[in-house]
Structures are given as C-alpha cells and as structure tokens.
LOKE-87444 format. One line per 8 residues: for each residue x, y, z of N, C-alpha, C. Coordinates in steps of 0.02 Angstrom, whole numbers. Layout:
residues N
X:Y:Z:X:Y:Z:X:Y:Z ~ ... .
***
This chain:
residues 429
42:-60:0:0:0:0:44:62:0 ~ 77:74:-56:122:131:-59:118:164:-127 ~ 128:229:-130:123:264:-194:190:265:-229 ~ 187:271:-295:248:284:-332:252:358:-349 ~ 199:396:-332:198:468:-343:156:500:-289 ~ 171:562:-272:131:598:-223:95:656:-255 ~ 90:657:-321:55:712:-354:-19:710:-339 ~ -48:771:-331:-119:774:-316:-161:751:-375 .
-140:767:-436:-175:745:-496:-137:686:-525 ~ -174:638:-553:-142:581:-585:-103:539:-536 ~ -131:528:-477:-96:488:-426:-84:418:-451 ~ -25:392:-437:-9:323:-456:-4:279:-394 ~ -44:295:-345:-48:253:-285:-67:182:-306 ~ -29:133:-282:-41:64:-300:-92:34:-253 ~ -144:4:-281:-195:-27:-240:-245:23:-214 ~ -285:1:-167:-338:42:-138:-321:58:-66 .
-310:122:-50:-294:139:20:-351:122:67 ~ -335:98:125:-385:80:175:-386:132:230 ~ -436:175:229:-441:229:278:-454:202:348 ~ -477:140:353:-491:111:419:-431:74:448 ~ -375:77:413:-313:46:438:-281:92:490 ~ -297:80:553:-270:121:607:-223:77:648 ~ -161:96:659:-131:160:641:-98:162:572 ~ -97:105:536:-57:101:474:-64:159:427 .
-124:171:401:-134:224:353:-120:293:383 ~ -142:304:445:-141:371:474:-74:390:504 ~ -25:345:500:43:363:520:89:369:460 ~ 61:363:399:101:373:339:124:446:334 ~ 179:460:298:198:529:285:140:568:254 ~ 137:632:268:81:673:244:75:670:168 ~ 131:672:131:129:670:58:98:604:34 ~ 111:549:68:82:485:48:7:485:62 .
-13:514:118:-84:519:133:-120:559:78 ~ -90:615:58:-119:656:6:-126:617:-60 ~ -75:578:-76:-77:537:-138:-132:485:-134 ~ -143:457:-75:-195:406:-67:-264:437:-78 ~ -276:495:-48:-340:528:-58:-349:550:-131 ~ -295:571:-163:-299:589:-234:-320:528:-275 ~ -294:470:-258:-312:409:-294:-386:394:-285 ~ -412:403:-225:-483:391:-212:-526:439:-252 .
-507:503:-253:-546:552:-290:-551:534:-364 ~ -495:510:-391:-493:495:-463:-530:430:-481 ~ -522:379:-439:-544:313:-458:-611:293:-426 ~ -625:322:-368:-682:299:-329:-708:359:-289 ~ -745:403:-320:-762:468:-289:-796:462:-221 ~ -840:411:-211:-873:402:-146:-862:330:-125 ~ -803:314:-99:-788:244:-81:-823:222:-17 ~ -830:157:-9:-859:128:52:-806:87:87 .
-802:93:153:-752:57:192:-785:20:250 ~ -756:-37:267:-776:-70:329:-749:-28:387 ~ -781:-34:444:-761:6:502:-700:-24:536 ~ -660:19:569:-604:-8:608:-629:-53:664 ~ -592:-104:679:-611:-148:734:-601:-112:801 ~ -649:-120:845:-645:-91:912:-656:-147:962 ~ -614:-148:1014:-621:-201:1063:-679:-189:1111 ~ -705:-128:1111:-755:-110:1162:-825:-100:1134 .
-834:-103:1067:-900:-93:1037:-908:-140:977 ~ -969:-159:963:-980:-201:903:-958:-163:840 ~ -933:-201:792:-912:-170:729:-973:-153:687 ~ -977:-91:663:-1034:-69:624:-1031:-92:552 ~ -1080:-70:513:-1088:-93:444:-1039:-61:396 ~ -1007:-6:415:-960:27:371:-981:99:358 ~ -944:134:315:-958:204:303:-937:225:232 ~ -971:276:206:-953:309:144:-904:365:160 .
-853:375:119:-803:428:130:-809:482:77 ~ -822:543:98:-826:600:52:-757:633:49 ~ -728:633:-10:-660:660:-20:-659:721:-65 ~ -716:735:-98:-720:793:-144:-755:851:-109 ~ -730:911:-121:-758:969:-87:-832:979:-105 ~ -850:971:-168:-920:982:-188:-967:936:-150 ~ -949:872:-144:-991:825:-108:-997:842:-34 ~ -941:862:-6:-941:881:64:-984:942:77 .
-984:990:32:-1025:1050:39:-1099:1033:36 ~ -1117:988:-9:-1187:967:-14:-1210:936:52 ~ -1170:891:79:-1188:859:142:-1193:909:199 ~ -1147:956:202:-1147:1006:256:-1208:1050:253 ~ -1232:1065:193:-1289:1110:185:-1356:1075:193 ~ -1355:1010:204:-1417:972:210:-1419:933:276 ~ -1420:968:333:-1417:934:398:-1479:892:413 ~ -1535:905:379:-1595:865:391:-1586:794:363 .
-1544:786:312:-1530:720:284:-1466:692:313 ~ -1414:732:314:-1349:711:341:-1346:733:414 ~ -1370:691:458:-1383:709:528:-1323:695:573 ~ -1322:729:631:-1266:724:678:-1285:690:744 ~ -1350:680:755:-1373:657:820:-1351:587:840 ~ -1330:546:792:-1307:478:809:-1231:475:816 ~ -1199:532:814:-1126:535:822:-1094:575:768 ~ -1047:618:787:-1012:659:737:-937:652:741 .
-910:628:797:-838:626:805:-809:556:806 ~ -850:505:800:-825:437:799:-863:396:746 ~ -829:347:720:-862:302:671:-906:253:708 ~ -882:228:764:-920:180:803:-983:212:833 ~ -1033:171:844:-1096:194:874:-1092:189:950 ~ -1076:246:981:-1075:249:1054:-1146:258:1080 ~ -1158:242:1144:-1224:255:1173:-1241:329:1169 ~ -1307:346:1165:-1328:416:1158:-1300:461:1214 .
-1297:435:1275:-1272:476:1330:-1199:494:1320 ~ -1161:448:1292:-1091:459:1279:-1083:513:1225 ~ -1123:508:1172:-1120:557:1117:-1135:627:1143 ~ -1188:633:1183:-1208:699:1207:-1156:728:1255 ~ -1127:685:1297:-1078:708:1347:-1016:735:1312 ~ -992:700:1260:-931:721:1227:-942:769:1170 ~ -1001:764:1137:-1011:803:1077:-1045:869:1086 ~ -1085:876:1139:-1123:937:1149:-1160:955:1085 .
-1154:1017:1061:-1191:1039:1003:-1174:1001:939 ~ -1111:981:931:-1092:949:867:-1120:878:861 ~ -1148:852:916:-1181:786:914:-1256:793:918 ~ -1283:849:897:-1355:861:900:-1382:883:832 ~ -1447:872:824:-1483:897:766:-1535:948:791 ~ -1563:986:745:-1617:1032:763:-1679:990:782 ~ -1721:1015:828:-1718:1083:857:-1672:1090:917 ~ -1646:1034:945:-1603:1039:1005:-1540:1078:990 .
-1509:1065:931:-1448:1100:914:-1460:1175:911 ~ -1514:1196:877:-1528:1268:871:-1541:1300:939 ~ -1577:1264:982:-1590:1291:1049:-1525:1303:1087 ~ -1481:1252:1089:-1419:1258:1127:-1374:1311:1096 ~ -1371:1314:1030:-1328:1363:999:-1353:1434:1012 ~ -1418:1444:1014:-1444:1511:1030:-1424:1533:1100 ~ -1429:1487:1147:-1411:1504:1216:-1336:1517:1222 ~ -1297:1471:1193:-1224:1477:1198:-1199:1541:1164 .
-1232:1561:1110:-1212:1621:1073:-1215:1683:1117 ~ -1256:1682:1169:-1260:1739:1215:-1194:1752:1250 ~ -1154:1700:1256:-1089:1709:1289:-1033:1727:1241 ~ -1048:1728:1175:-996:1741:1125:-1017:1798:1079 ~ -1036:1852:1110:-1056:1912:1072:-995:1944:1040 ~ -1006:1981:985:-950:2017:953:-913:2062:1002 ~ -950:2094:1048:-919:2138:1098:-872:2099:1143 ~ -894:2039:1165:-852:1999:1209:-790:1974:1172 .
-799:1951:1111:-742:1926:1072:-693:1983:1056 ~ -720:2042:1042:-677:2100:1028:-635:2118:1088 ~ -665:2110:1147:-629:2127:1209:-569:2081:1221 ~ -568:2023:1187:-513:1976:1196:-450:1997:1158 ~ -458:2046:1113:-402:2064:1069:-339:2081:1109 ~ -346:2124:1158:-288:2144:1197:-257:2085:1234 ~ -300:2041:1261:-274:1984:1298:-237:1936:1252 ~ -262:1926:1192:-228:1883:1144:-158:1911:1129 .
-155:1976:1117:-90:2007:1101:-42:2004:1160 ~ -66:2018:1220:-23:2015:1279:2:1945:1292 ~ -42:1896:1283:-23:1826:1295:30:1804:1244 ~ 20:1820:1181:69:1801:1129:137:1833:1144 ~ 136:1896:1165:198:1931:1182:233:1896:1240 ~ 195:1877:1290:223:1843:1349:253:1775:1331 ~ 220:1740:1286:245:1675:1264:313:1681:1231 ~ 321:1730:1187:385:1740:1154:437:1765:1205 .
416:1808:1251:462:1831:1304:493:1772:1341 ~ 452:1721:1354:475:1665:1396:524:1619:1360 ~ 525:1620:1293:570:1573:1258:625:1608:1220 ~ 622:1673:1212:665:1708:1163:739:1703:1180 ~ 757:1700:1243:828:1698:1260:857:1627:1257 ~ 813:1577:1257:837:1508:1256:863:1488:1187 ~ 833:1514:1135:854:1496:1067:828:1430:1042 ~ 793:1394:1085:763:1331:1064:710:1310:1115 .
663:1268:1092:611:1242:1136:571:1190:1099 ~ 528:1156:1135:477:1114:1104:418:1160:1091 ~ 404:1174:1028:355:1225:1011:284:1208:1033 ~ 268:1144:1042:199:1127:1058:180:1151:1128 ~ 214:1129:1181:194:1154:1247:216:1226:1260 ~ 273:1247:1230:301:1313:1246:268:1370:1207 ~ 242:1355:1148:214:1408:1105:142:1392:1084 ~ 134:1339:1045:70:1326:1012:13:1315:1060 .
25:1276:1113:-30:1259:1159:-47:1316:1207 ~ 1:1357:1223:-9:1405:1277:-61:1459:1260 ~ -60:1483:1199:-106:1538:1182:-179:1517:1184 ~ -200:1467:1145:-271:1449:1148:-293:1423:1216 ~ -248:1388:1252:-266:1363:1318:-282:1420:1366 ~ -238:1470:1368:-249:1526:1414:-311:1566:1394 ~ -321:1577:1330:-378:1617:1308:-444:1582:1324 ~ -448:1518:1310:-510:1481:1325:-523:1478:1400 .
-471:1464:1439:-480:1459:1511:-498:1528:1541 ~ -463:1580:1521:-479:1646:1546:-549:1668:1526 ~ -568:1652:1465:-634:1670:1439:-689:1638:1482 ~ -677:1576:1502:-728:1540:1542:-722:1555:1617 ~ -667:1586:1637:-657:1601:1708:-622:1545:1746 ~ -588:1500:1710:-551:1446:1742:-485:1474:1768 ~ -469:1464:1833:-408:1494:1860:-345:1465:1831 ~ -291:1504:1833:-227:1483:1804:-202:1418:1835 .
-219:1406:1899:-196:1346:1932:-224:1282:1900 ~ -275:1289:1858:-307:1232:1826:-287:1223:1753 ~ -244:1267:1727:-225:1263:1656:-196:1195:1639 ~ -147:1172:1677:-114:1109:1661:-163:1050:1665 ~ -209:1054:1714:-260:1003:1721:-304:1000:1658 ~ -327:1057:1635:-368:1060:1574:-329:1034:1514 ~ -267:1054:1508:-223:1034:1452:-215:958:1450 ~ -200:928:1506:-188:856:1507:-251:816:1493 .
-308:839:1520:-370:802:1508:-394:809:1436 ~ -384:867:1406:-404:874:1335:-358:832:1290 ~ -295:824:1309:-250:781:1271:-275:709:1271 ~ -300:686:1328:-325:617:1333:-387:608:1289 ~ -432:657:1291:-495:650:1254:-482:646:1179 ~ -438:688:1152:-426:686:1080:-367:641:1061 ~ -329:619:1109:-272:576:1094:-279:507:1124 ~ -341:485:1135:-352:421:1169:-327:362:1128 .
-319:370:1063:-294:315:1022:-217:314:1018 ~ -186:362:1053:-113:367:1053:-86:340:1119 ~ -40:290:1117:-15:261:1180:21:310:1225 ~ 43:368:1199:73:418:1242:23:445:1292 ~ -41:446:1273:-92:475:1317:-134:422:1351 ~ -146:366:1318:-182:310:1348:-142:246:1333 ~ -94:229:1377:-51:172:1364:-88:106:1359 ~ -143:99:1396:-181:37:1397:-241:44:1350 .
-234:18:1289:-287:26:1239:-352:-7:1261 ~ -348:-60:1302:-408:-94:1325:-450:-51:1372 ~ -419:1:1401:-455:46:1446:-470:113:1413 ~ -475:112:1347:-488:172:1307:-549:210:1332 ~ -605:175:1338:-668:208:1358:-663:234:1429 ~ -633:195:1473:-626:216:1543:-585:280:1547 ~ -530:283:1509:-488:343:1510:-526:404:1484 ~ -564:394:1430:-604:448:1403:-655:474:1454 .
-691:428:1484:-743:448:1531:-714:482:1593 ~ -657:458:1615:-627:489:1674:-603:560:1659 ~ -570:568:1602:-545:635:1584:-603:684:1574 ~ -654:662:1538:-712:705:1526:-749:719:1591 ~ -755:668:1632:-790:678:1696:-756:728:1740 ~ -690:728:1740:-653:776:1781:-662:847:1755 ~ -662:855:1688:-674:922:1659:-745:944:1674 ~ -793:898:1671:-862:915:1685:-871:936:1757 .
-838:902:1803:-843:921:1874:-815:991:1885 ~ -759:1006:1851:-730:1073:1856:-780:1126:1835 ~ -815:1115:1779:-862:1165:1754:-926:1167:1795 ~ -949:1111:1820:-1008:1112:1863:-995:1154:1926 ~ -936:1144:1955:-918:1183:2014:-914:1257:1998 ~ -882:1273:1942:-876:1343:1922:-944:1372:1906 ~ -988:1333:1875:-1055:1356:1858:-1094:1374:1920 ~ -1087:1333:1972:-1122:1349:2035:-1096:1414:2065 .
-1030:1423:2062:-1000:1484:2089:-1025:1546:2051 ~ -1027:1540:1984:-1047:1598:1944:-1122:1611:1946 ~ -1161:1560:1961:-1233:1571:1970:-1245:1614:2032 ~ -1207:1599:2085:-1214:1637:2147:-1179:1704:2144 ~ -1121:1706:2111:-1081:1767:2109:-1055:1778:2038 ~ -1095:1806:1993:-1075:1815:1923:-1014:1862:1917 ~ -973:1848:1867:-917:1891:1850:-920:1906:1776 ~ -870:1942:1752:-869:1960:1681:-833:1905:1641 .
-862:1846:1639:-834:1791:1599:-890:1754:1564 ~ -872:1711:1518:-922:1676:1478:-964:1628:1521 ~ -933:1596:1570:-971:1551:1614:-1028:1588:1648 ~ -1014:1647:1673:-1067:1688:1705:-1121:1704:1655 ~ -1101:1722:1594:-1151:1738:1542:-1193:1677:1525 ~ -1162:1619:1522:-1199:1559:1502:-1247:1535:1556 ~ -1226:1536:1619:-1271:1511:1671:-1329:1558:1683 ~ -1322:1620:1661:-1376:1669:1670:-1413:1685:1604 .
-1391:1654:1548:-1424:1667:1484:-1490:1631:1481 ~ -1540:1665:1455:-1606:1635:1448:-1634:1654:1379 ~ -1655:1603:1342:-1684:1614:1276:-1751:1578:1275 ~ -1804:1616:1263:-1872:1588:1262:-1887:1548:1325 ~ -1863:1575:1382:-1878:1544:1446:-1835:1484:1462 ~ -1785:1468:1421:-1743:1410:1433:-1671:1430:1450 ~ -1642:1392:1494:-1572:1401:1514:-1533:1337:1503 ~ -1467:1343:1504:-1426:1283:1502:-1432:1245:1567 .
-1438:1179:1563:-1435:1138:1623:-1362:1131:1644 ~ -1348:1113:1708:-1278:1102:1727:-1241:1051:1683 ~ -1276:999:1661:-1245:949:1618:-1230:977:1549 ~ -1276:1019:1523:-1264:1050:1458:-1206:1098:1461 ~ -1200:1135:1517:-1143:1180:1525:-1078:1140:1527 ~ -1077:1085:1564:-1017:1044:1570:-998:1014:1502 ~ -1048:990:1465:-1035:961:1400:-1008:1013:1351 ~ -1036:1073:1353:-1012:1126:1310:-940:1145:1327 .
-924:1146:1391:-856:1163:1412:-806:1112:1384 ~ -825:1048:1386:-781:996:1359:-769:1009:1284 ~ -823:1023:1249:-817:1039:1178:-772:1100:1167 ~ -781:1151:1207:-744:1213:1198:-670:1204:1211 ~ -651:1171:1265:-580:1164:1280:-546:1116:1232 ~ -584:1067:1208:-554:1020:1160:-548:1053:1092 ~ -604:1082:1067:-604:1112:1001:-564:1177:1000 ~ -572:1218:1052:-539:1283:1053:-466:1281:1070 .
-444:1227:1103:-374:1221:1122:-336:1178:1072 ~ -359:1117:1064:-321:1069:1023:-315:1090:950 ~ -369:1114:921:-367:1128:849:-323:1188:833 ~ -328:1242:872:-286:1301:860:-213:1284:874 ~ -203:1246:927:-134:1225:943:-103:1188:885 ~ -140:1141:855:-111:1102:800:-103:1143:737 ~ -147:1191:725:-138:1235:667:-74:1276:674 ~ -61:1303:733:0:1342:744:62:1297:735 .
59:1237:763:116:1191:757:130:1173:684 ~ 77:1157:647:87:1142:576:111:1203:537 ~ 89:1262:558:113:1323:525:188:1330:532 ~ 215:1316:592:287:1320:602:324:1269:559 ~ 295:1209:552:327:1159:510:324:1180:436 ~ 269:1207:415:262:1230:345:312:1285:329 ~ 322:1331:375:371:1385:364:442:1357:360 ~ 454:1304:397:520:1272:394:530:1238:326 .
479:1205:302:483:1168:240:483:1213:178 ~ 458:1275:186:450:1319:128:480:1388:142 ~ 546:1393:141:578:1457:157:558:1514:111 ~ 540:1498:49:518:1550:3:452:1582:27 ~ 409:1542:58:346:1569:83:357:1607:148 ~ 406:1586:187:425:1626:246:449:1695:224 ~ 491:1696:172:517:1760:148:461:1805:122 ~ 413:1775:87:357:1814:61:315:1843:118 .
306:1805:170:267:1828:228:305:1883:265 ~ 369:1873:275:410:1923:311:413:1989:272 ~ 409:1985:207:414:2045:166:352:2089:171 ~ 297:2060:193:234:2099:198:190:2067:251 ~ 209:2074:313:174:2039:367:101:2061:371 ~ 88:2126:368:19:2149:373:-24:2124:315 ~ 4:2127:254:-35:2108:196:-45:2034:188 ~ 4:1994:209:3:1922:197:-29:1882:254 .
-28:1908:314:-52:1869:372:-122:1840:361 ~ -171:1879:338:-239:1850:330:-241:1790:283 ~ -208:1794:226:-209:1738:179:-165:1680:203 ~ -110:1696:238:-66:1644:263:-101:1602:316 ~ -138:1634:360:-175:1598:412:-225:1550:381 ~ -262:1574:330:-310:1530:297:-275:1471:263 ~ -217:1483:234:-180:1429:201:-155:1378:251 ~ -133:1400:310:-111:1353:361:-170:1310:384 .
-228:1341:395:-287:1303:415:-305:1252:361 ~ -301:1272:298:-318:1226:243:-273:1165:243 ~ -207:1176:245:-161:1120:241:-157:1080:305 ~ -165:1113:362:-164:1077:426:-228:1037:435 ~ -285:1067:420:-350:1035:432:-348:995:497 ~ -343:1031:554:-334:995:618:-388:942:632 ~ -450:955:614:-502:904:619:-507:869:552 ~ -488:806:550:-483:769:487:-551:753:457 .
-598:734:500:-665:717:474:-718:730:527 ~ -780:733:504:-839:729:548:-886:678:517 ~ -924:646:559:-970:594:536:-1042:622:531 ~ -1079:596:483:-1150:608:478:-1185:540:468 ~ -1250:538:484:-1290:478:474:-1351:496:432 ~ -1365:459:380:-1419:476:334:-1487:464:366 ~ -1529:516:365:-1597:509:390:-1643:481:337 ~ -1622:484:273:-1662:457:218:-1615:438:162 .
-1641:403:112:-1599:385:55:-1574:448:20 ~ -1515:444:-9:-1486:502:-43:-1438:478:-97 ~ -1428:522:-146:-1378:511:-198:-1328:567:-194 ~ -1264:550:-190:-1211:600:-184:-1151:576:-224 ~ -1125:621:-267:-1069:602:-309:-1084:544:-354 ~ -1149:537:-372:-1169:481:-414:-1179:416:-377 ~ -1170:417:-312:-1175:356:-272:-1241:353:-234 ~ -1278:300:-241:-1340:290:-203:-1323:267:-132 .
-1351:302:-84:-1340:285:-14:-1408:277:20 ~ -1410:238:72:-1474:220:104:-1481:251:173 ~ -1543:261:194:-1557:286:261:-1522:242:312 ~ -1490:274:361:-1453:237:412:-1379:229:397 ~ -1359:242:334:-1288:237:317:-1248:291:352 ~ -1186:274:367:-1139:323:395:-1099:356:339 ~ -1087:420:347:-1048:458:297:-996:498:334 ~ -933:493:312:-878:532:342:-859:588:296 .
-860:649:321:-841:709:283:-767:722:296 ~ -724:703:249:-652:709:258:-630:780:237 ~ -630:826:286:-609:894:273:-537:896:248 ~ -495:854:277:-423:853:259:-415:839:184 ~ -456:793:159:-453:776:87:-485:830:44 ~ -543:854:65:-579:906:26:-536:968:19 ~ -495:983:69:-453:1042:66:-394:1034:19 ~ -388:977:-12:-337:964:-63:-368:943:-130 .
-430:961:-139:-466:942:-200:-442:986:-258 ~ -410:957:-309:-384:997:-365:-438:1031:-406 ~ -501:1011:-397:-555:1045:-432:-566:1116:-405 ~ -541:1129:-344:-551:1194:-313:-486:1229:-292 ~ -431:1191:-289:-368:1220:-266:-313:1205:-317 ~ -287:1256:-349:-233:1247:-397:-171:1223:-360 ~ -140:1170:-386:-80:1142:-354:-94:1134:-279 ~ -141:1090:-260:-167:1089:-192:-118:1070:-137 .
-65:1035:-154:-16:1016:-103:37:1069:-91 ~ 33:1124:-129:81:1178:-121:59:1226:-66 ~ 105:1246:-24:94:1296:28:104:1365:-3 ~ 52:1404:-7:54:1469:-39:22:1520:8 ~ 64:1561:41:39:1608:91:-4:1663:61 ~ -3:1670:-5:-45:1721:-37:-105:1689:-73 ~ -118:1626:-61:-171:1592:-98:-238:1628:-90 ~ -269:1644:-146:-335:1677:-146:-366:1667:-215 .
-428:1643:-217:-471:1626:-160:-449:1562:-127 ~ -476:1550:-68:-457:1491:-30:-519:1464:5 ~ -561:1428:-33:-626:1406:-5:-622:1343:38 ~ -575:1342:84:-563:1282:125:-621:1271:175 ~ -622:1210:201:-671:1192:252:-636:1171:316 ~ -581:1205:331:-543:1189:391:-579:1204:456 ~ -632:1245:453:-674:1258:512:-741:1223:506 ~ -744:1172:464:-806:1137:451:-840:1166:390 .
-887:1129:363:-923:1152:305:-977:1202:323 ~ -1009:1231:273:-1063:1279:286:-1122:1243:319 ~ -1165:1283:351:-1222:1253:384:-1220:1263:459 ~ -1263:1231:496:-1271:1245:568:-1211:1223:610 ~ -1168:1180:585:-1113:1155:625:-1046:1190:610 ~ -1048:1245:572:-986:1282:560:-958:1305:628 ~ -892:1304:634:-859:1316:699:-879:1383:729 ~ -905:1382:790:-926:1442:826:-866:1486:843 .
-806:1455:850:-747:1493:870:-700:1509:813 ~ -723:1506:751:-679:1516:693:-647:1586:695 ~ -686:1636:712:-659:1704:714:-604:1710:766 ~ -615:1682:825:-565:1685:878:-502:1646:858 ~ -511:1588:827:-453:1548:806:-410:1586:756 ~ -443:1619:708:-406:1659:659:-368:1715:694 ~ -400:1747:743:-368:1802:779:-306:1777:817 ~ -313:1721:851:-258:1693:890:-199:1675:845 .
-213:1643:789:-159:1624:743:-126:1686:713 ~ -165:1735:693:-137:1796:664:-90:1831:712 ~ -111:1838:774:-71:1873:824:-9:1832:841 ~ -15:1766:848:42:1725:867:96:1726:813 ~ 75:1718:750:125:1718:696:155:1787:685 ~ 116:1839:695:144:1907:690:198:1917:743 ~ 185:1894:803:234:1900:858:297:1861:843 ~ 289:1800:818:346:1758:803:387:1786:744 .
353:1807:692:389:1830:632:423:1897:642 ~ 398:1937:687:431:2002:700:486:1996:752 ~ 483:1947:796:532:1943:850:582:1886:843 ~ 560:1829:816:605:1772:803:592:1747:732 ~ 607:1789:683:589:1772:613:623:1710:586 ~ 678:1688:617:712:1629:591:690:1565:627 ~ 637:1567:666:615:1507:701:601:1451:651 ~ 627:1391:666:619:1336:619:623:1270:657 .
591:1220:630:593:1153:660:661:1122:649 ~ 686:1088:700:752:1056:696:747:980:689 ~ 687:954:690:675:882:681:603:874:656 ~ 588:818:626:518:808:602:469:811:660 ~ 409:832:647:358:834:700:341:763:724 ~ 330:756:789:306:692:815:230:696:814 ~ 200:659:769:128:666:756:86:623:802 ~ 27:649:816:-23:612:855:-47:553:815 .
-54:496:848:-81:437:814:-157:440:818 ~ -187:466:765:-259:477:767:-286:481:696 ~ -346:455:686:-382:462:623:-424:526:624 ~ -437:553:683:-484:609:691:-449:677:694 ~ -393:681:729:-357:744:737:-289:740:703 ~ -275:789:660:-209:793:628:-163:832:675 ~ -140:797:726:-105:830:781:-30:821:781 ~ 3:867:816:75:863:828:86:863:904 .
121:812:928:134:807:1000:196:845:1021 ~ 247:842:978:310:875:994:341:903:929 ~ 370:962:934:402:994:876:461:1036:902 ~ 522:1008:901:580:1048:923:595:1104:873 ~ 604:1164:898:620:1221:855:680:1258:883 ~ 713:1297:839:770:1338:859:764:1405:825 ~ 797:1455:854:796:1523:828:854:1561:859 ~ 869:1619:833:922:1660:860:904:1682:931 .
944:1665:982:929:1686:1050:923:1762:1055 ~ 873:1785:1090:863:1856:1097:830:1888:1038 ~ 814:1848:987:784:1877:927:836:1889:873 ~ 815:1890:812:862:1901:757:894:1970:762 ~ 958:1973:751:994:2037:757:991:2074:691 .
***
C-alpha cells in the first residue's frame, strides 16, 4: 500500500488505500496520505469502507467517505438528511449519553442544536470577542518573552498550546492553577488512540470517561459559583443566559465546556504547530510573509488552516436515502466528511499540495463546512493564529523546526505532540 507518486492529480498510488487501517494508514507521511486521497478522488469518488475494529464496541456496517469538496458542501448544507445526532466525532456507534456528553452541540440535530446554539451564542457576542483582542496580544507577547533567550524549545507546549489554552480558560473564568489540568485532560480526550496518552488501549473508554468527567466536574463547580456570584466571563453569561424561557442545564454547561476546551485548544494548537513546520519546509513562503506581514497574514493563516485541517473528518448519518457524487446511499448509512481531503481537491485548489501564503481565493473547510455546525470559534481561532505568527515573525523570524514533528496517532485529529524548534537567542539581530 504505497504510492509511486505523491502528485495530487494523476496519482499512481498502487492498490486501494484503506482509511480504516489504524494506525497504518494514518501514520504514513503526509505526502503519501495526500496521494492516497488523490487516488480515491480519481478512481472511486465516494468509496465505502468497513469500520475499524474496536475491542469495546460491536463493529458497524461501514461508512461512505466524502473526499471531494463539492460532495462535502452538499452534505454540510443538508443537515436534515446528513444528521449528527447519532454521532459526529466517531465512526463507532456509542451510546446516546456518551455522544451527548462528549459532543455537545456537534452531536445534536435541530431543534435541540438550534436551541443550545442560541443560548451559547449569548456568551460569544462580538463585543465579548472583541474585548479579547488585547489579551490575545499580551499573551502572545508573553509566550515569546518566555522562550526568546533560550534559542530553542519544544514548540507545542512552549508556544502553540499556551495561547489557545490561556484564552479559552480565561474566557470561561477557569483559574490559572487549573491550566495544566485542562491541558492534560483534553489531550486524553482527543489523543485516546495514542499510547502516549492512553497506554492501555483496552481501557480506552474508561480513560475517556474519566478525563471528561473531571473536566465536567470542574465546570459544574464553576457554574455553581458563577450562578451565585457572576463575574465578567463567559461562564457567568452562560449560566444566566435565557432564551425563550430556557437556560442551560448544569450537564449542558459541562458538556459545552468539554467541547470548547477540546475544540478551542487542540485545533488552534495544532494549526500553529503545523504552521511552524510549513514555514520550515517552505523558506520562500516565509520570505514572502516576512516581506509583507500585514498584507500576507490574513491569507497565510487561511492557508495554514487549509493544509493543517486539524479536524480530519466529521461523521453524519443519513436520515433518508440520498444520492451523492453519483453514489446511491441508504437511510441509516454512515458518511464521513473528510475535510483534510476536501481541502486538497484539485477541482477547487490549484496545485493543492503547495503551501502558498498568498493563496486567494481559498474556499477551504478547515473550520467545518457551511451550515449549522460551522465552527462557533472560527473568528477567535483566526485572531489567535494571526497574532501568534505576527509576534513570532517580527521577534524570532528565523524560528524553524530542527526535527520532524512527532505526530499524534489519530484518524480524527491531525495533531503534533512534539516539535523541536530553534531560533536566534534574543531575537534576530
């Protein structure tokens, strides 16, 4: 199962790649993964795969894989047919309570999804997000201050993870003493298939439930405190928000917090980490960005999100029969929306495997496809990435990876666990 070419068009991948081969397929080099998806797009636009074997759940009937951007957009715009309520983040069919606990809004369909999103939106007003601007800038500055004299560090814990973690925790009112706790538990939830985070694969579900339960307890306690003594944070806004006479229950608040710290921390962290690797691999694009930081930053951030695609896929379940990409599918079928593949579709992206900091237009789906499940925090994620890279490029412009990234073993998250970097101590002279 290896390619003789990594070209996006005219892939000469030998055989049929198996997307359910975990960890085999998902630990391949990125270029080989791209070649495999290119082969699927050309030869089998909507392929069907058996599900990965799980020791803790019965094996399901299989799933359809969407690899073309047009097909993925159709599915995203039709949530009444391509539903999320039976699971959105896993291929396996977990119990409904498990889905709701871990998925919050992204594991719901309307009208429940719309109700929860309306209430949650009260805590994420443009005014509140705008007020975060100064904090994002100060935090990014402090992060560079802490590493600039060393000349080297592991970029993941020292740079990439710190900004989104602090912003999400501060936004919710989580004290600094709990940052490391939140960081470690979110790593377990999204890295449960990686032995670095869950060494005992047979206790996968137990580890997930324990990590999520501890985060939920943290938020329930904080919710009680903010109900009695509100402050100027999102938790206070959420526990006191009322839409059409409805409020968030303590369990809904806890579930949303798990979603927020996982989605708001892990995904932005991995986008920043991949951005550093891309700048290392493409010095010409670093030079182009450095030559016009103000002008290039907006397009460069979008390009990093496109190529990183931190969330590799989301699952949908068909509520009725449907035809997509010429393929007949039946009610009850599972469909995986592979954002990582759609973001390299040559029908929409010229030379899709090329990193181009000036790429425009850039119709990527790195924050999810259009429709009700588009990322609620996309604006904040863009802001965090823009500020962090501006700080790095102006103060340590020669920052570069000194070894290949140590990637997360996951089919769901395109993550980096460790990325050693070096730069001129004290900043470039």
